[in-house]
C-alpha positions as CSV (number, residue, x, y, z in Angstrom):
1,M,-9.2,1.4,-11.5
2,C,-10.9,-2.1,-11.7
3,G,-10.5,-5.7,-10.3
4,I,-9.0,-8.6,-12.5
5,F,-9.1,-12.2,-12.1
6,G,-7.6,-15.3,-14.2
7,E,-6.5,-18.9,-14.3
8,F,-3.9,-20.5,-16.2
9,H,-3.3,-24.2,-16.3
10,T,-0.2,-26.3,-17.8
11,G,-1.0,-29.6,-16.5
12,K,-4.4,-31.4,-16.0
13,N,-6.3,-29.1,-14.6
14,R,-9.0,-27.2,-16.5
15,N,-10.9,-23.6,-16.5
16,L,-13.8,-23.5,-13.9
17,P,-17.2,-23.6,-15.3
18,A,-18.2,-20.0,-16.6
19,D,-20.8,-19.7,-13.7
20,V,-18.3,-20.4,-11.0
21,F,-15.6,-18.4,-12.7
22,E,-17.9,-15.5,-13.1
23,K,-19.0,-15.8,-9.1
24,I,-15.4,-15.6,-8.1
25,N,-14.8,-12.8,-10.6
26,D,-17.6,-10.7,-8.9
27,L,-15.9,-10.7,-5.8
28,N,-14.3,-7.8,-7.2
29,F,-17.7,-6.0,-7.8
30,Q,-16.8,-3.1,-5.4
31,R,-13.5,-2.4,-7.5
32,G,-15.5,-2.4,-10.6
33,P,-19.1,-1.9,-10.0
34,D,-19.6,-0.4,-13.9
35,S,-19.3,-3.3,-16.1
36,G,-17.7,-7.1,-16.1
37,G,-16.2,-9.5,-18.6
38,R,-14.7,-12.6,-19.3
39,F,-12.6,-14.2,-22.1
40,E,-11.8,-17.9,-22.6
41,F,-9.3,-19.8,-24.6
42,E,-9.8,-23.3,-25.3
43,N,-9.7,-24.9,-21.8
44,H,-6.8,-23.8,-20.0
45,V,-7.0,-19.9,-19.9
46,Q,-9.9,-17.8,-18.4
47,L,-9.7,-14.0,-17.8
48,G,-12.3,-12.1,-15.6
49,F,-12.5,-8.4,-15.1
50,R,-14.9,-5.7,-13.3
51,R,-14.6,-2.2,-14.3
52,L,-14.6,1.3,-12.5
53,A,-14.6,3.6,-15.6
54,I,-12.4,6.3,-15.6
55,L,-11.0,7.1,-18.8
56,D,-12.9,6.4,-22.0
57,L,-16.2,5.4,-20.7
58,S,-17.3,4.0,-23.6
59,S,-17.9,-0.2,-24.0
60,A,-14.9,-0.2,-26.5
61,A,-12.7,0.3,-23.6
62,N,-13.8,-3.0,-21.8
63,Q,-11.9,-5.9,-20.8
64,P,-10.5,-8.5,-21.1
65,M,-9.1,-6.9,-24.1
66,V,-7.6,-9.2,-26.9
67,S,-5.3,-7.8,-29.6
68,P,-6.5,-7.8,-33.3
69,D,-4.4,-10.8,-34.4
70,G,-5.6,-12.9,-31.6
71,R,-2.1,-13.2,-29.9
72,W,-2.6,-11.4,-26.8
73,A,-5.2,-11.3,-24.1
74,M,-5.0,-8.8,-21.4
75,V,-6.8,-7.6,-18.1
76,F,-5.3,-4.5,-16.4
77,N,-6.2,-2.7,-13.0
78,G,-5.0,0.8,-12.7
79,E,-3.9,3.8,-14.6
80,V,-0.9,4.4,-16.5
81,Y,-0.7,8.2,-16.8
82,N,2.2,8.4,-19.6
83,H,-0.1,6.4,-21.8
84,K,0.0,9.2,-24.6
85,H,3.5,9.2,-24.6
86,I,4.0,5.7,-24.8
87,K,1.6,5.7,-27.6
88,S,3.7,8.2,-29.5
89,L,6.7,5.6,-29.5
90,L,4.7,3.2,-31.5
91,P,5.2,2.8,-35.2
92,E,2.7,5.3,-37.1
93,G,0.2,3.0,-38.9
94,K,1.0,-0.1,-37.4
95,Y,-1.9,-0.1,-34.9
96,S,-5.4,1.0,-35.4
97,F,-6.8,2.6,-32.0
98,K,-10.3,2.1,-31.3
99,T,-10.4,3.9,-27.9
100,T,-8.6,6.5,-25.9
101,S,-8.0,4.2,-22.8
102,D,-4.6,3.4,-21.4
103,T,-5.5,-0.3,-21.6
104,E,-5.3,-0.2,-25.5
105,V,-2.0,1.3,-25.4
106,I,-0.5,-1.1,-23.0
107,L,-1.6,-3.9,-24.8
108,Y,0.1,-2.8,-28.2
109,A,3.0,-1.6,-26.3
110,M,3.3,-5.4,-25.3
111,D,3.3,-6.5,-28.8
112,H,5.4,-4.3,-30.3
113,F,8.3,-3.9,-27.8
114,G,7.6,-7.3,-25.9
115,P,6.1,-7.5,-22.3
116,F,9.4,-7.1,-20.4
117,E,10.6,-4.0,-22.2
118,A,7.0,-2.8,-22.4
119,V,6.5,-2.9,-18.7
120,K,9.7,-0.6,-18.0
121,L,7.8,2.2,-19.9
122,L,4.8,2.3,-18.0
123,D,4.3,5.1,-15.3
124,G,1.5,4.8,-13.1
125,M,-0.2,2.1,-10.8
126,F,-1.0,-1.3,-12.2
127,A,-1.6,-4.9,-11.9
128,I,-1.6,-6.6,-15.4
129,G,-2.4,-10.2,-16.5
130,L,-1.1,-10.8,-20.0
131,V,-1.5,-14.1,-22.0
132,D,0.3,-15.0,-25.1
133,L,-2.5,-17.1,-26.7
134,F,0.1,-18.1,-29.7
135,K,2.9,-19.4,-27.3
136,D,0.6,-20.6,-24.2
137,E,2.4,-18.2,-21.7
138,L,1.3,-16.0,-19.1
139,Y,2.9,-12.9,-17.6
140,L,2.0,-10.9,-14.5
141,F,3.3,-7.6,-13.7
142,R,2.9,-5.0,-10.6
143,D,3.5,-1.4,-10.4
144,F,6.8,-0.1,-9.3
145,A,5.4,1.3,-6.0
146,G,3.2,-1.6,-5.0
147,I,0.1,0.6,-5.1
148,K,-2.0,-2.0,-6.7
149,P,-2.3,-5.6,-5.3
150,L,-1.8,-8.7,-7.3
151,F,-2.4,-12.0,-5.6
152,Y,-1.7,-15.4,-6.8
153,G,-1.9,-19.3,-6.1
154,W,0.3,-21.9,-7.7
155,K,-0.1,-25.5,-7.6
156,S,-0.3,-28.7,-9.7
157,G,0.6,-26.6,-13.0
158,S,-2.1,-24.1,-12.4
159,L,-1.7,-20.4,-11.6
160,V,-4.6,-18.4,-10.3
161,F,-4.5,-14.4,-10.1
162,G,-6.6,-11.7,-8.7
163,S,-6.9,-8.3,-7.5
164,Q,-8.2,-9.7,-4.1
165,Y,-6.8,-12.7,-1.8
166,D,-10.4,-14.2,-1.4
167,Q,-10.5,-14.7,-5.2
168,I,-7.8,-17.2,-4.4
169,T,-8.8,-18.4,-1.2
170,K,-12.3,-19.2,-2.6
171,H,-11.1,-21.1,-5.8
172,P,-11.5,-24.6,-5.6
173,L,-7.7,-25.4,-6.0
174,F,-6.9,-23.3,-2.6
175,K,-10.0,-23.2,-0.8
176,D,-8.7,-25.8,1.5
177,E,-5.4,-24.9,1.8
178,P,-4.1,-24.8,5.3
179,V,-2.6,-21.6,7.2
180,N,1.0,-21.3,6.6
181,Q,2.4,-20.9,10.2
182,E,5.4,-19.2,9.7
183,V,3.0,-16.1,7.7
184,L,0.8,-16.2,10.5
185,S,3.6,-15.4,13.0
186,V,4.9,-12.6,10.6
187,F,1.3,-11.1,10.6
188,L,0.8,-11.0,14.3
189,R,4.4,-9.0,14.5
190,W,3.7,-6.7,11.8
191,H,0.1,-6.6,11.5
192,Y,-0.2,-7.5,7.8
193,V,1.0,-9.9,5.2
194,P,3.7,-8.5,3.4
195,A,4.5,-9.5,-0.2
196,P,5.6,-12.1,-1.3
197,L,3.8,-13.9,1.1
198,G,0.6,-15.3,1.4
199,M,-1.7,-16.6,4.5
200,L,-2.5,-19.9,3.3
201,E,0.2,-22.5,1.6
202,N,0.8,-22.2,-2.0
203,T,-0.4,-18.7,-2.4
204,G,1.5,-15.1,-2.6
205,Q,1.3,-11.8,-3.9
206,L,3.9,-10.1,-6.2
207,L,6.4,-7.7,-4.8
208,A,6.5,-4.1,-6.0
209,G,8.4,-3.8,-9.3
210,S,8.3,-7.7,-10.1
211,W,7.1,-9.7,-12.7
212,L,5.9,-13.6,-13.0
213,H,6.2,-15.9,-16.1
214,V,4.4,-19.3,-16.5
215,A,5.7,-20.9,-19.7
216,K,3.9,-23.8,-21.5
217,D,5.3,-26.2,-19.7
218,G,4.8,-25.2,-16.5
219,K,8.0,-23.7,-15.5
220,V,7.7,-20.6,-13.3
221,K,10.5,-17.8,-13.2
222,Q,9.8,-14.4,-11.1
223,G,12.2,-11.2,-11.3
224,K,12.3,-7.4,-10.8
225,Y,12.0,-4.6,-13.7
226,W,12.5,-1.8,-11.3
227,Q,13.9,-1.3,-7.7
228,F,14.0,2.0,-5.5
229,D,17.5,3.2,-5.5
230,P,18.0,5.9,-2.8
231,F,21.7,5.0,-2.6
232,R,22.2,6.6,-6.0
233,P,24.2,10.0,-5.5
234,S,22.4,13.3,-5.1
235,S,23.0,16.0,-7.5
236,I,21.1,18.7,-6.1
237,H,22.6,20.1,-2.8
238,S,21.4,23.9,-3.0
239,E,18.0,24.5,-0.9
240,K,16.6,27.2,-3.7
241,E,17.5,24.9,-6.7
242,A,15.9,22.1,-4.7
243,L,12.6,23.7,-4.2
244,E,12.2,25.0,-7.8
245,Y,12.8,21.4,-8.8
246,L,11.0,19.9,-6.5
247,E,7.8,22.0,-7.2
248,Q,8.3,21.5,-10.8
249,N,8.3,17.7,-10.7
250,L,5.5,17.5,-8.1
251,L,3.5,19.6,-9.9
252,E,3.9,17.7,-13.2
253,S,3.2,14.4,-11.4
254,V,-0.2,16.1,-10.2
255,E,-1.2,17.3,-13.4
256,M,-0.7,13.9,-15.0
257,E,-2.7,12.2,-12.5
258,M,-5.5,14.6,-13.0
259,E,-6.5,13.2,-16.2
260,S,-10.3,11.9,-16.0
261,D,-13.3,11.4,-17.8
262,V,-15.1,11.5,-14.2
263,P,-15.3,13.9,-11.5
264,L,-12.1,13.9,-9.3
265,G,-11.1,15.3,-6.0
266,A,-8.4,15.1,-3.4
267,F,-8.2,13.8,0.4
268,L,-6.5,17.0,2.4
269,S,-5.1,16.4,6.2
270,G,-3.9,18.6,8.4
271,G,-0.1,17.7,7.6
272,I,2.3,18.6,5.0
273,D,2.0,16.0,1.8
274,S,-1.6,16.4,1.2
275,P,-2.2,20.2,1.4
276,L,0.9,20.3,-1.2
277,V,-1.2,18.0,-3.6
278,V,-4.3,19.7,-2.9
279,S,-2.8,23.2,-3.7
280,M,-1.1,22.2,-7.0
281,A,-4.5,20.3,-8.0
282,Q,-6.5,23.5,-7.3
283,E,-4.0,25.3,-9.4
284,K,-4.5,23.0,-12.1
285,T,-8.5,23.1,-11.9
286,N,-11.3,25.5,-13.5
287,G,-13.4,26.2,-10.6
288,K,-12.9,25.0,-6.9
289,L,-11.3,21.5,-6.4
290,K,-13.2,19.1,-3.9
291,A,-11.5,18.4,-1.1
292,F,-12.2,15.6,1.8
293,S,-11.1,15.6,5.5
294,I,-11.9,13.5,8.6
295,G,-11.8,14.8,12.1
296,S,-11.8,13.3,15.5
297,E,-13.3,13.7,18.7
298,S,-9.8,13.3,19.9
299,K,-7.8,16.3,20.2
300,L,-4.7,14.3,20.3
301,H,-5.3,12.9,16.9
302,D,-7.9,15.7,15.3
303,E,-6.2,17.4,12.4
304,S,-9.4,18.9,11.0
305,E,-8.8,22.4,12.5
306,D,-5.6,22.7,10.2
307,A,-7.1,20.9,7.1
308,A,-9.8,23.5,7.3
309,W,-7.1,26.2,7.4
310,Y,-5.9,24.9,4.3
311,A,-8.9,24.5,2.6
312,K,-9.6,28.2,3.1
313,K,-6.0,29.2,2.1
314,I,-5.8,27.1,-1.2
315,G,-9.8,27.9,-1.9
316,V,-11.1,24.4,-2.2
317,E,-14.7,23.4,-1.7
318,H,-14.1,21.5,1.7
319,H,-16.2,18.6,2.9
320,L,-15.5,17.6,6.5
321,E,-16.7,15.0,8.6
322,K,-16.0,14.4,12.1
323,M,-16.0,10.8,13.4
324,N,-16.6,9.4,16.7
325,A,-16.8,5.8,18.5
326,S,-20.7,5.7,17.3
327,S,-19.7,6.6,13.6
328,A,-16.8,4.1,13.9
329,L,-19.2,1.3,15.1
330,S,-21.7,2.0,12.6
331,I,-19.5,1.6,9.5
332,L,-17.3,-1.1,11.1
333,P,-18.9,-3.9,9.6
334,E,-18.4,-2.2,6.2
335,V,-14.6,-1.8,6.9
336,L,-14.4,-5.5,7.9
337,G,-15.9,-6.5,4.8
338,S,-13.6,-4.5,2.6
339,M,-10.4,-6.3,4.3
340,R,-10.6,-9.6,2.0
341,D,-7.0,-10.3,3.3
342,P,-6.2,-9.9,7.0
343,I,-4.9,-6.4,7.8
344,A,-4.2,-4.8,11.1
345,D,-3.8,-1.4,10.6
346,F,-6.8,0.4,12.7
347,S,-6.4,3.6,10.7
348,I,-8.0,1.7,7.8
349,I,-11.2,3.2,9.6
350,P,-10.8,6.5,9.1
351,T,-9.3,5.8,5.8
352,Y,-12.5,4.1,4.8
353,L,-14.4,7.0,6.1
354,V,-13.1,9.5,4.1
355,S,-12.9,7.4,1.2
356,K,-16.8,6.9,1.6
357,L,-17.4,10.6,2.3
358,A,-15.2,11.4,-1.2
359,R,-17.1,8.9,-2.9
360,K,-20.6,10.8,-2.6
361,E,-18.9,13.5,-4.7
362,V,-16.1,11.9,-7.0
363,T,-14.8,8.7,-8.3
364,V,-11.2,9.7,-8.2
365,A,-9.1,11.2,-5.4
366,L,-5.6,12.3,-4.9
367,S,-3.8,11.4,-1.8
368,G,-0.5,12.5,-0.3
369,D,0.9,9.2,0.5
370,G,4.7,8.8,-0.3
371,G,6.0,12.0,1.0
372,D,7.3,10.4,4.2
373,E,9.4,7.8,2.7
374,L,11.0,9.9,-0.2
375,F,11.7,13.2,2.2
376,F,12.5,11.6,5.5
377,G,9.3,12.1,7.4
378,Y,9.6,9.4,10.2
379,E,11.1,10.3,13.5
380,R,12.7,7.1,12.8
381,F,15.5,8.3,10.4
382,F,17.1,10.7,12.8
383,S,16.4,8.2,15.8
384,L,18.7,5.6,14.2
385,G,21.1,8.1,12.4
386,K,22.1,10.2,15.6
387,N,23.9,7.0,17.0
388,F,26.2,6.2,13.8
389,N,29.3,7.6,15.3
390,Q,29.2,4.9,18.2
391,W,27.7,1.9,16.5
392,N,31.3,0.7,15.6
393,D,32.2,0.8,19.2
394,P,32.7,-2.6,21.4
395,L,29.4,-3.4,22.8
396,W,30.4,-2.8,26.4
397,K,31.1,0.9,25.6
398,R,27.6,1.3,23.8
399,K,25.9,-0.2,26.6
400,L,27.7,2.2,29.2
401,S,27.1,5.3,26.9
402,Y,23.2,3.8,26.4
403,F,23.3,3.6,30.6
404,L,24.6,7.1,31.2
405,N,22.4,8.7,28.4
406,F,19.4,7.2,30.0
407,K,20.1,8.1,33.2
408,L,21.2,11.7,32.7
409,L,19.5,12.9,29.5
410,K,16.6,10.5,29.2
411,N,17.8,9.1,25.8
412,K,18.0,12.4,24.2
413,K,21.3,11.7,22.7
414,V,20.9,7.9,22.0
415,N,18.5,5.2,22.3
416,S,18.2,1.3,22.5
417,G,19.4,1.1,18.8
418,L,22.7,1.7,20.0
419,L,22.5,-1.9,21.7
420,T,21.9,-3.7,18.7
421,N,24.4,-5.7,16.3
422,D,21.8,-5.7,13.5
423,L,20.7,-2.5,12.3
424,G,18.1,-3.8,9.7
425,A,16.4,-6.2,12.1
426,Y,16.5,-3.4,14.7
427,H,14.4,-1.0,12.2
428,A,12.0,-3.5,11.3
429,E,11.1,-4.1,14.9
430,L,10.2,-0.7,15.2
431,H,7.2,-1.3,13.1
432,S,5.7,-4.2,15.5
433,R,3.3,-3.7,18.2
434,F,3.1,-7.1,19.3
435,K,6.2,-8.3,20.8
436,P,7.1,-12.1,20.8
437,S,6.9,-12.7,24.7
438,K,3.3,-11.4,24.6
439,I,2.3,-13.2,21.3
440,K,3.5,-16.6,22.9
441,T,0.7,-16.0,25.8
442,V,-2.1,-16.3,23.3
443,F,-0.2,-18.6,20.7
444,S,2.2,-20.9,21.7
445,D,3.2,-22.1,18.4
446,F,4.5,-18.5,17.6
447,Q,7.6,-18.6,15.4
448,E,10.3,-16.0,15.5
449,C,11.1,-15.6,11.8
450,F,12.2,-13.0,9.6
451,P,11.5,-14.4,6.0
452,E,14.4,-13.1,3.8
453,E,11.8,-12.9,0.6
454,A,9.6,-10.4,2.7
455,F,12.5,-8.7,4.8
456,F,14.9,-8.3,2.0
457,F,15.1,-4.5,2.6
458,S,16.2,-5.2,6.2
459,K,19.2,-7.6,5.2
460,N,22.9,-6.6,5.1
461,W,23.0,-3.1,6.5
462,N,26.7,-2.2,6.7
463,P,26.6,1.5,6.3
464,K,30.0,3.4,6.1
465,S,28.4,7.0,6.8
466,E,25.4,8.6,8.4
467,E,23.9,9.6,5.0
468,E,24.2,5.7,4.0
469,L,22.5,4.6,7.1
470,I,19.5,6.9,6.5
471,Q,19.3,5.5,2.8
472,H,19.0,2.1,4.0
473,V,16.1,3.4,6.4
474,A,14.5,4.9,3.3
475,F,14.9,1.8,1.0
476,A,13.4,-0.1,4.3
477,E,10.5,2.5,4.8
478,F,9.7,2.3,1.0
479,Y,9.5,-1.3,0.8
480,G,8.1,-1.8,4.5
481,M,5.8,0.5,6.1
482,M,4.7,2.1,2.8
483,Q,3.6,-1.0,1.7
484,K,1.2,-1.5,4.5
485,T,0.1,1.8,3.9
486,L,-0.7,1.2,0.5
487,V,-2.6,-1.8,1.2
488,K,-4.6,0.0,3.8
489,V,-5.7,3.0,1.2
490,D,-6.5,0.3,-1.4
491,R,-8.6,-1.7,0.6
492,A,-10.5,1.1,2.2
493,S,-11.0,3.0,-1.1
494,M,-11.8,0.2,-3.1
495,G,-14.3,-0.8,-0.7
496,V,-16.4,2.2,-1.7
497,S,-15.6,2.0,-5.6
498,L,-13.1,5.2,-5.2
499,E,-9.9,5.1,-7.3
500,V,-6.9,6.8,-5.1
501,R,-4.1,8.1,-6.9
502,V,-0.7,9.1,-5.3
503,P,1.2,11.5,-7.3
504,F,4.2,11.6,-4.9
505,L,4.7,7.8,-6.1
506,L,4.7,8.6,-10.0
507,K,7.7,6.8,-11.1
508,S,9.6,9.6,-12.8
509,N,8.7,11.6,-9.5
510,I,10.4,9.0,-7.3
511,E,13.5,9.1,-9.4
512,K,13.8,12.8,-9.4
513,A,13.4,13.1,-5.5
514,I,16.3,10.9,-5.1
515,D,18.1,13.9,-7.0
516,I,17.7,15.9,-4.1
517,S,20.3,15.8,-1.2
518,P,18.9,13.9,1.8
519,W,20.2,16.6,4.1
520,L,18.0,19.2,3.0
521,S,15.3,17.1,4.6
522,Y,17.0,15.2,7.3
523,G,18.6,16.1,10.6
524,N,17.8,17.0,14.2
525,G,14.4,18.2,14.2
526,K,14.4,18.3,10.2
527,K,11.7,15.9,9.3
528,K,10.9,16.6,5.5
529,E,12.1,20.1,5.8
530,I,12.0,20.6,1.9
531,L,8.4,19.8,1.4
532,K,7.7,22.2,4.8
533,Q,9.7,24.7,2.8
534,L,7.7,24.2,-0.4
535,L,4.4,24.1,1.6
536,R,5.4,27.6,3.3
537,K,5.9,29.1,0.1
538,R,2.6,27.9,-1.5
539,C,0.7,28.4,1.8
540,V,1.9,31.5,3.5
541,G,1.7,31.3,7.4
542,A,0.8,27.3,7.2
543,P,0.2,25.9,10.6
544,I,3.3,23.3,10.8
545,D,4.0,22.0,14.4
546,N,6.3,19.1,13.7
547,R,3.9,16.9,15.3
548,K,3.2,13.5,13.1
549,R,-0.3,12.6,14.6
550,G,-1.2,10.3,11.5
551,F,-4.4,9.2,10.3
552,T,-5.6,7.4,13.2
553,I,-8.4,7.2,15.9
554,P,-8.5,7.1,19.6
555,L,-8.9,3.0,19.7
556,K,-7.6,2.4,23.2
557,S,-10.7,4.3,24.7
558,W,-13.0,2.9,22.5
559,I,-12.2,-0.6,22.9
560,N,-12.7,-0.2,26.7
561,Q,-16.6,1.2,25.8
562,E,-18.5,1.5,22.7
563,L,-16.5,-1.5,20.9
564,K,-15.8,-3.7,24.1
565,S,-18.9,-6.0,23.4
566,N,-18.0,-6.2,19.6
567,F,-14.3,-7.3,20.4
568,E,-15.2,-9.5,23.0
569,E,-17.6,-11.4,20.8
570,V,-15.1,-11.8,17.8
571,L,-12.3,-12.6,20.1
572,F,-13.8,-15.4,22.0
573,D,-15.3,-16.9,19.0
574,Q,-14.5,-20.7,19.3
575,N,-14.3,-21.2,15.7
576,F,-11.5,-18.6,15.7
577,I,-9.6,-19.7,18.6
578,Q,-9.6,-23.5,17.2
579,T,-8.8,-22.7,13.7
580,F,-5.7,-20.9,14.8
581,G,-4.9,-22.8,18.0
582,F,-5.0,-19.5,20.0
583,D,-5.0,-19.8,24.1
584,E,-8.5,-18.3,25.2
585,S,-7.1,-17.4,28.6
586,G,-4.1,-15.4,27.1
587,I,-6.6,-13.4,25.1
588,K,-8.7,-12.7,28.0
589,N,-5.6,-11.6,29.9
590,L,-4.9,-9.1,26.9
591,M,-8.6,-7.8,27.3
592,D,-8.3,-7.4,31.1
593,A,-4.9,-5.7,31.1
594,H,-6.4,-3.5,28.5
595,S,-9.5,-2.8,30.7
596,N,-7.1,-1.9,33.5
597,G,-5.4,0.8,31.9
598,K,-2.8,-0.8,29.9
599,D,-2.5,-0.2,26.0
600,E,-3.1,-3.4,24.4
601,K,-4.7,-2.0,21.3
602,W,-2.4,-3.3,18.8
603,P,-2.1,-6.7,19.9
604,L,-5.9,-6.8,20.2
605,F,-6.9,-5.1,16.9
606,T,-4.6,-7.7,15.2
607,L,-6.2,-10.5,16.6
608,F,-9.8,-8.9,15.9
609,A,-8.8,-8.1,12.2
610,L,-7.4,-11.6,12.0
611,A,-10.7,-13.3,13.6
612,N,-12.7,-11.1,11.1
613,W,-10.7,-12.0,8.0
614,N,-11.3,-16.0,9.1
615,K,-14.9,-15.4,8.8
616,I,-14.8,-14.3,5.1
617,R,-12.2,-15.9,3.8
C-alpha cells in the first residue's frame, strides 16, 4: 500500500521544480512512510511515489518503476493478489524479473498484453499511473470496486493525479480553483463527494472500474473496463450447495489476501462479516491471528461483548479498546488530519481508532467490508422490495394503501417509498441525512441536483419483478453507500499507515457471489441469511441478533457535551462561513435545536467536516 502522484503535460505547461514536486509528493507520507521516489522524463512527465513496503521489502521493488527498454514508467498503489498467476501467463524468458513484487508483474503485463487488456487480468485493489514514454501517452486505472482512491485535475492540456485530493488542490495549477457549487450541494446532501466529482472546479476522481487516457495531442478519453452485474442470472439455488460454494470461494479469497512479508491481522466486530473473515484467516494462520476491536461506552452502539465472544470461540489473540468521548476528543485532530477530502461519515472516528490500535501490532489488516452489499444485508433491500406488487397501481390507490397501513399497522406492510414515481431517486434519498429544506436554512445557494455521472446507478429503474428490484438496489448500494464506506476506511487506515484488505471485494469473489440466488439471503427478516448460516456453521452458538448497529458512536450526546465547544469554534469560524456563503444564524439554529433535544448530528457533522477540510485544503 502506497501513495502515488504525477503530472503529465501536453500543452505549454512544464514540470514542477523537483523540490516543489517532492513536497506535494510527501503529502502521501502517511500512505508510504518507508521510502519515496521520483521519476522525470524530459520536461513534461513527472511521477512520484511513497512506499509502505508489504511484498518484497527490498529497494529493488521501489517505485516509480521503469521497464528495461525505457518504454513504460509506472506508479502503482495497492495490491494485486493474483500476480503469480499473471506472471505465469507471460512468455517464458521474455522478461527478467528482479523482484518478487506484484509491481514488476503489472508493469510487464502492461507491456505484453497492452494496458487495456492487462488491467482486466488484475484482481485486487489498485490505482495505477502508467506512461508510455515512446508515444507520450498517459493511462490511469482504478480498481473495479473503488477500494483505492485516484484523484485528478485536468486543465490547459495538463493532467495531475494523486492518491490524495490535497495533492491536486495544492498543485499550482489548481490551488486557486473555485468551489464547484453543484458538487458542494451534493456533499451536503450525501456527506461525501462521490466519484467522478471533485469539490473544486476542473478536478475529479476516477470511478470504480474505470480508466482515463491522455494522448500526446491532449485528447482525453475515459471508459470502464469492469462493472458490477447483479442482474446476471444466478446458477445456485440450493442452500446446501450455496454454503459449500460460498465457504470455498471466501476461504480462497481470504488466503489470497493474506500474502504479506510484514505482520498481518484483522478487524473483528460483533457482526457477521468480519467474524467470518477472521475465522477463515485463523484457519490459515500458524499460531494465533491478531484481531482488533473497538468498543463504546454506549450500550446501543457497543459490539465489544459479541466481538470478545467470537475472539474466544475462534481462538485469536484479541486486542480490544473501549472508546468514550474523551478518547474520541483526544484523537479528533488526527482523524480530521487524515481527511484530505471532505468526508462527513462520523464512523470514521472509531475506524481510525481501530486502525491505530491495529498498527501497533501489524502493518496489514483484513476487513469484512462488502458483505452487506453482496448478500443483501441492509434493511433497505426489503423495505423497498416489500412494496413491489403495488408500485404499478395508480398513485391515488397507493396513497390510500399507505394511509391505511400507517394508521392501522404503523407502516409494517408498506412505507413512504410506495408514494414515489422514481424508485432510484427514492433509494438515493435514503442515504441523505440533511434534507434540502434544512440545508437552505444555512445555505441559500443550495442546488437540488442529482448529477447523472455520479448517480448513474439510480437511473432508469423499471423492474419487472421483485428480484429485479432488489438487484437494482444491490447495484446502487455497490456504487453508492459502499463507496462512501471504502472512502472512510481508506482515509482512516492510511492516516496511520495501515493497509486494509477486503476479501469480500476480491473480483473473483464478487463475481462468484452473484452466482448465489438472492432469495437465499433476502426476505422478510432475512438480511444476508446465507452468511449467517455459514457463520453458525463455523462458530456454533454465534450471538446473531439481526440488529444492524454499524460501526458508529453516540455523537448526538457528545456534541451537546464534550465536543460542544469544539463544534462551536469550528462552525462559527468566519473564514468558513464567508468562503462557502453559509448563514451564521442558520447554523446557530441547528446547534440550538440539537441542544434542545432534536437530533441534528448529521447536518452538524457534515458542516463540521467541511469546515475542517477547508482549513487544510
